[in-house]
C-alpha positions in Angstrom: -0.8 55.8 -27.8 -3.8 55.5 -24.9 -3.5 53.9 -21.7 0.1 52.6 -23.3 1.8 52.7 -19.9 -1.4 49.9 -19.0 -0.9 48.1 -22.6 2.5 47.8 -21.6 2.5 46.3 -18.4 0.1 44.0 -19.5 2.5 42.1 -22.5 5.6 42.4 -19.6 3.7 40.4 -17.7 2.0 37.8 -20.3 5.7 37.2 -20.9 6.9 36.5 -17.5 3.1 33.8 -17.1 2.3 35.0 -14.4 -1.3 34.1 -14.6 -2.1 36.3 -12.0 -0.7 39.2 -12.2 -2.1 39.1 -15.8 -5.9 39.2 -14.3 -4.5 42.4 -12.6 -3.5 44.3 -15.1 -6.3 43.6 -17.2 -8.5 44.0 -14.7 -6.6 48.1 -15.2 -6.9 48.2 -18.6 -10.4 48.2 -18.1 -10.9 50.4 -15.4 -9.2 52.8 -17.7 -11.2 51.8 -21.0 -14.4 52.3 -18.4 -13.4 55.5 -17.1 -12.2 57.1 -20.7 -15.9 56.3 -21.6 -15.1 53.1 -23.9 -17.9 51.0 -22.3 -18.2 48.8 -25.3 -14.2 47.9 -25.2 -15.1 47.3 -21.4 -17.3 45.3 -21.7 -15.3 43.1 -24.5 -12.3 42.8 -21.8 -14.4 41.5 -18.9 -15.9 38.6 -20.8 -13.0 37.7 -22.2 -11.5 37.1 -18.4 -14.7 36.0 -17.4 -14.8 32.7 -19.7 -10.7 32.8 -19.1 -11.6 32.1 -15.2 -14.3 29.5 -16.3 -12.0 27.2 -18.4 -9.2 27.4 -16.0 -11.4 26.0 -13.2 -11.9 22.8 -15.9 -8.5 22.7 -17.6 -4.9 21.9 -16.4 -2.3 24.4 -16.4 0.7 23.8 -17.8 3.3 22.4 -14.9 7.6 22.0 -15.2 8.3 21.3 -12.0 6.2 19.8 -8.7 5.2 21.6 -6.2 4.3 19.6 -3.3 5.8 16.7 -2.0 9.3 16.1 -0.5 10.9 15.5 -4.3 11.0 17.9 -7.1 11.5 17.1 -10.3 10.9 18.0 -14.0 8.0 16.9 -16.0 6.8 17.6 -19.0 2.5 16.7 -18.8 -0.2 19.3 -17.9 -1.6 20.0 -14.0 -4.5 17.7 -13.2 -7.5 19.2 -10.9 -10.3 18.1 -9.5 -12.3 18.9 -11.9 -10.7 17.6 -14.8 -13.1 15.6 -16.8 -12.2 11.9 -16.6 -11.9 8.9 -20.1 -15.1 6.9 -19.9 -16.0 3.2 -21.0 -18.0 4.4 -24.2 -19.9 1.4 -24.0 -21.4 2.3 -20.2 -20.6 5.4 -20.0 -18.6 4.9 -16.5 -15.5 6.0 -15.6 -12.0 4.8 -16.0 -10.1 5.7 -13.3 -10.4 7.9 -10.5 -7.7 10.6 -9.4 -6.6 11.6 -5.7 -4.8 14.6 -5.1 -1.7 14.3 -3.4 -3.3 15.9 0.1 -5.6 13.2 0.1 -4.0 10.1 -0.4 -2.4 8.1 1.8 -0.1 7.5 4.1 2.8 4.8 3.7 2.2 1.8 5.2 4.2 -0.1 7.4 7.0 -2.1 5.3 9.2 -5.1 5.9 13.1 -3.9 5.7 13.6 -5.6 2.3 10.1 -3.8 0.4 11.5 -0.2 2.3 14.8 -0.8 1.1 13.1 -0.7 -2.7 10.8 2.3 -1.8 13.6 3.8 -1.1 16.1 2.9 -3.9 13.3 4.7 -6.7 12.5 7.3 -4.7 16.4 7.9 -4.0 16.1 7.6 -8.3 14.0 11.0 -8.7 15.6 12.8 -6.3 18.7 13.1 -8.0 16.6 12.8 -11.3 19.0 15.7 -12.5 22.5 14.0 -11.4 21.2 10.8 -14.0 20.5 12.8 -16.7 23.9 14.9 -16.6 25.2 10.9 -17.5 22.7 10.2 -19.4 21.0 7.8 -16.9 17.2 8.0 -17.0 14.8 7.4 -13.2 12.7 4.4 -13.1 9.3 5.1 -14.3 8.1 1.0 -13.7 7.3 -0.5 -10.5 5.8 -3.4 -10.2 4.2 -4.2 -6.1 3.0 -8.0 -6.3 2.1 -10.0 -2.8 -0.7 -11.9 -1.0 -4.0 -9.7 -0.8 -3.9 -7.0 2.3 -0.3 -6.5 2.9 -0.3 -3.0 2.0 0.2 -3.0 -1.7 -2.1 -0.3 -3.2 -1.0 1.8 0.0 2.6 1.7 -0.7 1.5 2.6 -4.9 -0.2 5.7 -2.9 2.4 6.8 -0.3 5.0 6.9 -3.4 2.8 9.5 -5.7 2.0 11.5 -2.3 6.0 11.3 -1.8 5.8 13.0 -5.5 3.8 15.4 -5.0 1.8 14.0 -7.4 -1.8 13.1 -7.6 -2.2 9.4 -7.8 -4.5 8.3 -11.2 -6.1 4.4 -10.0 -7.4 2.2 -12.4 -8.5 -1.1 -11.7 -7.9 -2.9 -14.9 -10.6 -5.3 -14.0 -13.4 -2.7 -14.5 -12.0 -1.9 -18.4 -12.8 -5.6 -19.1 -15.5 -5.0 -21.5 -18.3 -7.4 -23.4 -17.3 -5.7 -26.7 -14.6 -7.0 -28.8 -12.2 -4.5 -29.0 -13.3 -2.2 -26.2 -11.0 -3.1 -23.6 -8.2 -2.6 -25.8 -9.5 1.1 -26.3 -10.1 1.7 -22.5 -6.5 1.0 -22.2 -5.5 3.4 -24.9 -8.1 5.7 -23.6 -6.5 5.6 -20.3 -2.8 5.7 -21.2 -3.2 8.9 -23.2 -4.9 10.4 -20.7 -2.3 9.8 -18.1 0.3 10.8 -21.2 -1.4 14.1 -21.3 -1.4 15.0 -17.6 1.6 14.6 -14.8 0.8 11.9 -12.7 1.3 8.4 -11.4 -0.4 6.4 -13.2 -2.0 2.7 -10.6 -3.3 -0.3 -12.5 -5.1 -1.7 -9.3 -5.9 -5.3 -10.3 -3.4 -4.9 -12.9 -2.9 -9.5 -13.9 -6.9 -8.4 -14.8 -5.4 -7.8 -18.9 -1.6 -8.9 -18.2 -2.3 -12.5 -17.7 0.1 -15.3 -20.0 -1.1 -14.9 -23.5 -0.5 -18.6 -24.5 -3.2 -19.7 -21.0 -5.2 -22.5 -23.0 -8.1 -21.4 -21.6 -8.1 -17.2 -22.3 -9.8 -16.1 -26.0 -7.5 -14.4 -28.8 -9.1 -11.6 -27.2 -7.5 -11.6 -24.3 -3.6 -12.3 -26.6 -4.4 -8.7 -28.2 -5.3 -6.8 -25.2 -1.8 -7.5 -23.3 -0.3 -6.8 -27.0 -2.2 -3.8 -26.2 -0.9 -2.9 -22.4 2.2 -3.7 -23.4 2.7 -1.0 -26.4 1.3 1.3 -24.2 3.7 0.1 -21.3 6.4 1.4 -24.4 4.8 4.3 -24.8 4.2 5.8 -21.2 7.8 5.1 -20.5 9.1 8.5 -21.7 6.0 10.3 -19.8 5.5 9.7 -16.1 5.9 6.9 -13.2 3.7 3.2 -13.8 3.1 1.4 -10.3 1.1 -2.5 -11.4 -0.7 -3.7 -8.0 -1.6 -8.0 -9.0 -2.4 -10.5 -6.0 -1.5 -13.2 -8.9 2.2 -12.0 -10.0 1.4 -16.0 -11.4 -0.8 -15.5 -14.1 1.7 -12.1 -15.5 2.8 -12.6 -18.7 6.5 -13.1 -19.1 7.0 -10.1 -21.6 5.0 -8.2 -19.0 7.8 -8.6 -15.7 10.3 -7.0 -18.4 8.7 -4.0 -18.8 9.1 -3.3 -14.9 12.3 -2.1 -13.8 11.5 -2.5 -10.1 9.3 -5.5 -8.6 8.7 -5.4 -4.9 7.1 -8.2 -2.8 4.6 -7.6 -0.3 4.6 -10.6 1.8 2.6 -11.5 4.7 4.0 -9.6 7.8 6.4 -11.0 10.0 5.5 -10.8 13.9 7.9 -7.4 14.3 5.9 -5.3 11.0 2.9 -7.2 13.1 3.9 -5.1 16.5 4.5 -2.3 14.3 1.4 -2.1 12.8 -0.6 -2.6 15.7 1.6 -0.1 17.4 0.7 2.5 15.1 -3.0 2.7 15.6 -2.8 1.6 19.5 -0.3 4.1 20.6 -2.5 6.4 22.6 -3.5 3.8 24.6 -1.8 2.6 28.3 0.8 0.7 28.0 0.5 0.2 24.0 3.7 -1.9 23.9 2.3 -4.9 25.7 -1.0 -4.3 23.9 0.4 -4.1 20.3 2.8 -7.4 21.3 -0.6 -9.2 22.2 -2.4 -8.5 19.0 1.0 -8.9 16.7 0.9 -12.6 18.7 -3.1 -13.5 17.7 -2.6 -12.2 14.6 0.3 -14.6 13.6 -0.2 -15.7 9.7 -2.2 -12.8 8.8 -2.1 -10.2 6.4 -1.1 -6.4 8.1 -4.6 -5.4 6.6 -6.5 -8.3 9.5 -3.7 -6.6 11.9 -5.3 -2.9 11.3 -8.6 -4.2 11.5 -8.3 -5.9 15.2 -6.4 -3.1 16.6 -9.3 -0.9 15.3 -11.9 -3.1 16.2 -10.5 -3.5 20.0 -10.5 1.1 20.3 -14.1 0.8 19.7 -15.0 -1.9 22.0 -12.7 0.6 24.5 -15.0 3.1 23.7 -18.1 1.2 23.5 -17.5 -0.8 26.6 -20.6 -1.0 28.9 -17.9 -0.9 32.3 -15.0 1.1 33.0 -13.1 -1.8 34.4 -13.3 -4.0 31.4 -9.7 -5.3 31.2 -7.9 -5.2 27.2 -8.2 -8.8 27.0 -11.5 -8.2 27.3 -12.2 -5.9 25.0 -9.6 -8.4 22.5 -12.1 -10.6 22.6 -15.1 -9.1 21.7 -12.8 -7.5 19.6 -11.9 -11.2 18.0 -15.4 -12.2 18.6 -16.7 -9.3 15.5 -13.8 -9.4 13.2 -13.2 -13.5 13.5 -10.4 -12.8 13.5 -7.2 -14.2 16.6 -7.0 -17.4 17.9 -10.7 -18.0 19.0 -9.8 -21.0 21.2 -7.1 -19.2 22.5 -8.8 -16.4 23.6 -11.5 -18.4 25.3 -9.4 -20.0 28.0 -9.8 -18.1 30.9 -7.5 -15.4 32.3 -5.5 -17.7 34.1 -4.7 -19.7 31.2 -4.7 -17.3 29.0 -1.8 -15.3 31.0 0.0 -18.3 31.7 0.4 -18.9 27.4 1.0 -15.2 26.5 3.5 -15.5 29.3 5.3 -18.6 27.3 4.7 -16.9 24.2 5.7 -13.5 24.3 8.6 -13.7 27.1 9.3 -10.0 26.7 5.8 -8.9 28.5 6.6 -8.4 32.5 3.9 -9.1 35.2 3.3 -5.3 35.6 2.8 -5.8 31.6 0.2 -8.3 32.4 -1.1 -7.0 35.0 -1.9 -3.9 32.9 -3.7 -6.6 30.4 -6.0 -8.0 32.2 -7.0 -5.6 35.4 -5.2 -7.5 37.7 -2.0 -6.4 40.0 1.0 -8.0 40.2 0.6 -10.9 42.7 -2.6 -12.0 41.1 -0.8 -12.2 38.1 2.2 -14.0 39.4 -0.4 -16.4 41.7 -1.8 -17.1 37.9 2.1 -17.4 36.0 3.7 -19.7 39.5 2.6 -23.0 37.5 3.7 -21.8 34.8 7.2 -20.3 36.2 7.3 -24.0 37.6 7.2 -25.4 34.1 9.9 -23.5 32.6 12.6 -24.6 35.5 
């Protein structure tokens, strides 16, 4: 058989499943055919290669294990590419979700100890998936994250996908609700079918929009059908991949919905230590960052992590745009607090001496040197400002 050596190599490579190597062998065969004068066969194979390349650009590839992330695991789905067509709402044509690839997903937010323990517990199961399966124990595939707005719930969900090396399919469930009878349940089905086909982490944002209590007197019969459809899809999804639900209103969730989630993490408003860590993560490149982060944490008491981040970033912007190089850090913080509305305005409006005394009382860990750096004053001036406060402590 003419060109048998190439055909044999092609068959051997095909059985190995290496797509790039298969393409190289087909290229060899095309060259041999062209050199032998069989231009028709060469063109036919070239056309097959071209169509295959075009198809691979938009279709997923089979995937047996994660290629990125720091946790390896077995998977059943296909690879989700950036060009993969997303499911859409039949009524409006709008996409039902968006896809964030692992290299574009936000990093892990600063977490309180209890939430970090729950997060690591889930990932630990995935790290030891094979060991668990040997004992007929499946890994957890559902996680509910709840708490007030701005506490990092969605960022945490995306960070989990990053650690697993998987794309995050993010769906805002309030956007899946349709005005037409039956369309909402249909949208849910299309979304879950899509995620069950591909290897991904499904993130259901604004989860309470469709997971409401079914006996709510204010809801019509349609929402009950939607919740039932959601429960059925969650049960089916359990055999395919990880689902993370995010809500600001956990009190609205149906009891049966809670039971579907093996892991539940509450992200509340950050305490002083967590606020300090969030602020420090943004101002770490400034001079005396610890003192600055301590003040930002103090000013954002009772606020969300998002507010801490907003104030810290606003401070950095003010420092870049400051009209004079002598503007103090406290002066820049006043500008940031005023522009964002974050922080105790009355306290920040105090004269420097009074504000320094207040901070000295509230944050005893701040030294005279720290306060001098914050107010752009020497230690002697700080000592004079604080002398009445020091006397009142005695």
